[in-house]
C-alpha positions as a Markdown table, in Angstrom:
| # | Residue | x | y | z |
|---|---|---|---|---|
| 1 | Met | 0.0 | 0.0 | 0.0 |
| 2 | Ser | 1.3 | 3.4 | -0.9 |
| 3 | Lys | 2.3 | 5.8 | 1.8 |
| 4 | Ala | 1.2 | 8.8 | -0.3 |
| 5 | Thr | -2.2 | 10.3 | 0.8 |
| 6 | Pro | -4.6 | 11.2 | -2.0 |
| 7 | Ile | -5.8 | 14.8 | -2.1 |
| 8 | Val | -9.4 | 15.6 | -3.2 |
| 9 | Val | -11.3 | 18.8 | -3.7 |
| 10 | Ser | -14.9 | 19.5 | -2.9 |
| 11 | Thr | -16.9 | 20.4 | -6.0 |
| 12 | Ser | -20.6 | 20.6 | -6.9 |
| 13 | Arg | -20.2 | 17.0 | -8.1 |
| 14 | Gly | -18.8 | 15.8 | -4.8 |
| 15 | Leu | -15.2 | 15.0 | -3.9 |
| 16 | Val | -12.9 | 14.8 | -6.9 |
| 17 | Pro | -9.2 | 13.9 | -7.0 |
| 18 | Val | -7.0 | 17.0 | -7.5 |
| 19 | Ser | -4.7 | 15.2 | -10.0 |
| 20 | Gln | -4.5 | 12.1 | -12.1 |
| 21 | Tyr | -1.9 | 10.8 | -9.5 |
| 22 | Asp | -4.5 | 11.3 | -6.7 |
| 23 | Ala | -7.1 | 9.4 | -8.8 |
| 24 | Glu | -4.7 | 6.5 | -9.2 |
| 25 | Leu | -3.9 | 6.4 | -5.5 |
| 26 | Ile | -7.6 | 6.2 | -4.8 |
| 27 | Ser | -8.3 | 3.6 | -7.4 |
| 28 | Asn | -5.5 | 1.4 | -6.0 |
| 29 | Leu | -7.0 | 1.4 | -2.6 |
| 30 | Gly | -10.2 | -0.4 | -3.6 |
| 31 | Thr | -13.9 | -0.1 | -3.0 |
| 32 | Gly | -15.0 | 0.4 | 0.6 |
| 33 | Thr | -11.8 | 2.1 | 1.8 |
| 34 | Glu | -12.5 | 4.7 | 4.4 |
| 35 | Phe | -10.6 | 8.0 | 4.7 |
| 36 | Asp | -9.9 | 10.5 | 7.5 |
| 37 | Met | -10.2 | 13.9 | 6.0 |
| 38 | Lys | -8.6 | 17.2 | 6.9 |
| 39 | Ala | -9.7 | 20.5 | 5.2 |
| 40 | Arg | -6.9 | 22.3 | 3.5 |
| 41 | Thr | -8.5 | 25.7 | 3.1 |
| 42 | Lys | -6.0 | 28.3 | 2.0 |
| 43 | Arg | -5.2 | 31.3 | 4.1 |
| 44 | Ser | -5.4 | 34.7 | 2.6 |
| 45 | Lys | -2.1 | 36.4 | 2.2 |
| 46 | Pro | -3.7 | 39.8 | 2.0 |
| 47 | His | -5.5 | 39.1 | 5.3 |
| 48 | Asp | -2.1 | 38.1 | 6.9 |
| 49 | Arg | -0.5 | 41.3 | 5.6 |
| 50 | Leu | -3.4 | 43.4 | 6.9 |
| 51 | Tyr | -2.8 | 41.8 | 10.4 |
| 52 | Arg | 0.9 | 42.4 | 10.3 |
| 53 | Lys | 0.5 | 46.0 | 9.0 |
| 54 | Met | -2.0 | 46.8 | 11.8 |
| 55 | Leu | 0.4 | 45.5 | 14.4 |
| 56 | Ala | 3.3 | 47.6 | 12.9 |
| 57 | Arg | 1.2 | 50.7 | 12.8 |
| 58 | Ile | 0.0 | 50.2 | 16.4 |
| 59 | Val | 3.7 | 49.8 | 17.5 |
| 60 | Glu | 4.7 | 53.0 | 15.6 |
| 61 | Ala | 1.8 | 55.0 | 17.2 |
| 62 | Thr | 2.0 | 53.8 | 20.7 |
| 63 | Gly | 5.6 | 52.7 | 21.3 |
| 64 | Arg | 4.3 | 50.1 | 23.8 |
| 65 | Trp | 6.0 | 47.1 | 22.2 |
| 66 | Pro | 9.5 | 47.0 | 20.6 |
| 67 | Thr | 8.2 | 45.4 | 17.3 |
| 68 | Gly | 5.1 | 44.1 | 15.7 |
| 69 | Asp | 6.4 | 40.6 | 16.4 |
| 70 | His | 6.5 | 41.4 | 20.1 |
| 71 | Leu | 2.9 | 42.6 | 20.0 |
| 72 | His | 2.0 | 39.4 | 18.0 |
| 73 | Gln | 3.5 | 37.2 | 20.7 |
| 74 | Cys | 1.6 | 39.2 | 23.4 |
| 75 | Leu | -1.7 | 38.8 | 21.5 |
| 76 | Lys | -1.3 | 35.0 | 21.1 |
| 77 | Leu | -0.6 | 34.7 | 24.8 |
| 78 | Thr | -3.5 | 37.0 | 25.8 |
| 79 | Cys | -5.9 | 35.3 | 23.4 |
| 80 | Gly | -5.0 | 31.9 | 24.9 |
| 81 | Tyr | -3.1 | 30.4 | 21.9 |
| 82 | Thr | -0.6 | 28.7 | 24.2 |
| 83 | Thr | 0.6 | 25.2 | 25.1 |
| 84 | Lys | 1.5 | 24.3 | 28.7 |
| 85 | Val | 4.4 | 21.9 | 29.0 |
| 86 | Arg | 5.4 | 20.1 | 32.2 |
| 87 | Asn | 9.1 | 19.5 | 32.8 |
| 88 | Ile | 9.4 | 15.7 | 33.5 |
| 89 | Lys | 12.4 | 16.2 | 35.9 |
| 90 | Thr | 11.4 | 19.3 | 37.8 |
| 91 | Gly | 7.6 | 19.3 | 37.5 |
| 92 | Glu | 7.8 | 23.0 | 36.4 |
| 93 | Ile | 5.1 | 24.1 | 34.0 |
| 94 | Thr | 6.0 | 26.5 | 31.3 |
| 95 | Glu | 3.7 | 28.1 | 28.8 |
| 96 | Thr | 4.7 | 28.7 | 25.2 |
| 97 | Val | 2.8 | 30.5 | 22.5 |
| 98 | Asp | 1.4 | 28.5 | 19.6 |
| 99 | Ser | 2.0 | 29.2 | 16.0 |
| 100 | Val | -0.5 | 30.8 | 13.7 |
| 101 | Ala | 1.5 | 29.8 | 10.6 |
| 102 | His | -0.3 | 28.7 | 7.5 |
| 103 | Asp | 0.5 | 25.0 | 8.1 |
| 104 | Lys | -0.7 | 25.2 | 11.7 |
| 105 | Met | -3.9 | 27.1 | 11.4 |
| 106 | Thr | -6.7 | 27.0 | 8.8 |
| 107 | Arg | -8.2 | 30.1 | 7.3 |
| 108 | Ala | -11.3 | 29.7 | 9.6 |
| 109 | Glu | -9.1 | 29.3 | 12.6 |
| 110 | Phe | -7.1 | 32.3 | 11.7 |
| 111 | Met | -10.3 | 34.4 | 11.2 |
| 112 | Val | -11.3 | 33.5 | 14.8 |
| 113 | Tyr | -7.9 | 34.4 | 16.1 |
| 114 | Phe | -7.8 | 37.7 | 14.1 |
| 115 | Asp | -11.2 | 38.7 | 15.4 |
| 116 | His | -10.2 | 37.9 | 19.0 |
| 117 | Ala | -6.9 | 39.8 | 18.6 |
| 118 | Val | -8.7 | 42.8 | 17.3 |
| 119 | Ala | -11.2 | 42.7 | 20.1 |
| 120 | Val | -8.4 | 42.4 | 22.7 |
| 121 | Leu | -6.6 | 45.4 | 21.1 |
| 122 | Ala | -9.7 | 47.5 | 20.9 |
| 123 | Glu | -10.3 | 47.0 | 24.6 |
| 124 | Asp | -6.7 | 47.7 | 25.5 |
| 125 | Leu | -6.3 | 50.7 | 23.2 |
| 126 | Gly | -9.7 | 52.1 | 23.8 |
| 127 | Cys | -10.4 | 52.3 | 20.0 |
| 128 | Asp | -10.7 | 50.2 | 16.9 |
| 129 | Pro | -7.2 | 49.0 | 16.1 |
| 130 | Met | -8.0 | 49.2 | 12.4 |
| 131 | Thr | -8.0 | 53.0 | 12.6 |
| 132 | Phe | -4.2 | 52.8 | 13.0 |
| 133 | Leu | -4.2 | 51.7 | 9.3 |
| 134 | Gly | -5.5 | 55.1 | 8.2 |
| 135 | Asp | -6.2 | 55.1 | 4.4 |
| 136 | Ala | -3.7 | 52.4 | 3.8 |
């Protein structure tokens, strides 16, 4: 059995293999084969850029964080996008921020994160953080 996983796309006709190779992988598996599926919705690069630009403008205007990346880390922590890890030897628990990279978070998940981050910033700054973008 092949280790490659076939990729399909949802269309009005149902699930369709993305390529001939994927179709061959599926046909080689036989009738009745069950699959675990994971959505691969693509994230919007313009949406990512909007988020990063908003962070940079807030940093420029307020000076409260050294960089947009620092603000990004603070937002992930404040919004609860963290993992707690327990040191096996000492029992100490540390908290690290999770990634929002394209391969770690779907478009839908990023939208939830984005909306939460904007709400946190709005409460902290006392205004809509999108106003820092101006006409840009």
